[in-house]
C-alpha angles and dihedrals in degrees: 000000000000117000124237094259093058092047092050090052092050092048090052091049093050091048090054090050091048091054090054095048091046091053091047090049092054093046091048091048091054093048091044093056092049093046092048092051092049093046093048093045091053095055097079091051092052090050092048092052090051091049092050091047090052095047092045098048100029122237092283111065097159091105092060118107092213114114090227090070102036119104114226139189102263110236099146122027115209112212126185109207113206109198137148129274091218137045132220092090100116118240094336098113094035091057090046093051092045087057089047092057090056094062113116131213131027105325130189116196136212114189129213106191132028097257093059093046091050093050095048091048093045093052092049095243124151106273111187097181142335131214132192121246123197128202091263093056096200121192090247089063093050097043098075091054092047093048090048090054093047091051092048090048094049091047088051095238085129128025099205136029113215132169122218108197142139110265115222110228101157139324093282099035129061123160130192116232142161121237122191112215104168134083098033104209103154118033094183092056090044091053092047091051092048094051092047092050093048095041093241127148121243102271111154123189117273113273117248118193095193120114113257121219114205124211122227088359142299096259095054093047090047090050093052093042093047091051091048092048092049093050093047093047092052090047090050091052090050089053090051090051091050091051088051092049096052091044092051091047092050091050091046093050091046089052090049091050092049091048090050090053091050091048091050090052091051092047092048090052090049090047091053091049093050092046092049091048090050092051091047090050091051092050090050091050092050091048092049091050091051093051091047091061 
């Protein structure tokens, strides 16, 4: 049985750990609120860009000569893995990587976040490039990865551009999923998927029967708009992943803090029992010595 000194030391150690997890929980809660607000505020803009792309190009873009809208035979899938740079976020990354191992076909990966790059390298998968991702997740951090993917897609090194990320549903629920962004072959389905994912009602732009004159021409405007939509959509998915990360970390740190409190209670009870047993033993020894005389 442990003596009282050992139990006191362990109680002190657990209390110190609990203070750390409590502080991390509060920091994660603050970052979570900010990340959630940013992610939610970006959803209408992503939907608006998709609506404009659909109204500009029409719902059938198969006739366009742009590579963004041309269906290909898929030989190499290009997957952008959005993970965290840090740990201590529960099973968030483990669930994401479990989903990654289920991907079929020949896959080439681009990693946003250290954890994803480490996992892809460790499992001997084809890692084309990796990029850092801070807690703020600014657009300037995401842009190099997006431009790398666009270049690889245009040069036909990859035949699809997909994003594997953790979708933010609510504070207690985050689910990994894969979204294919390129090529865009059906705008109506794309819009329906976006609205379903964001929980928005079907509210298309007002119809305008007037003839539209494009300057400089329709293909150039479609090219610029498609690139802008793709960049914004990837950035929006990164924001969703960041909101999921901070939510998962806050829940994990809260669970760790609650477990520390429970452990302290158990240790305190054990300390009191050991102390009481020690006092009882001393009384018995004193009484025995008195009777012996």
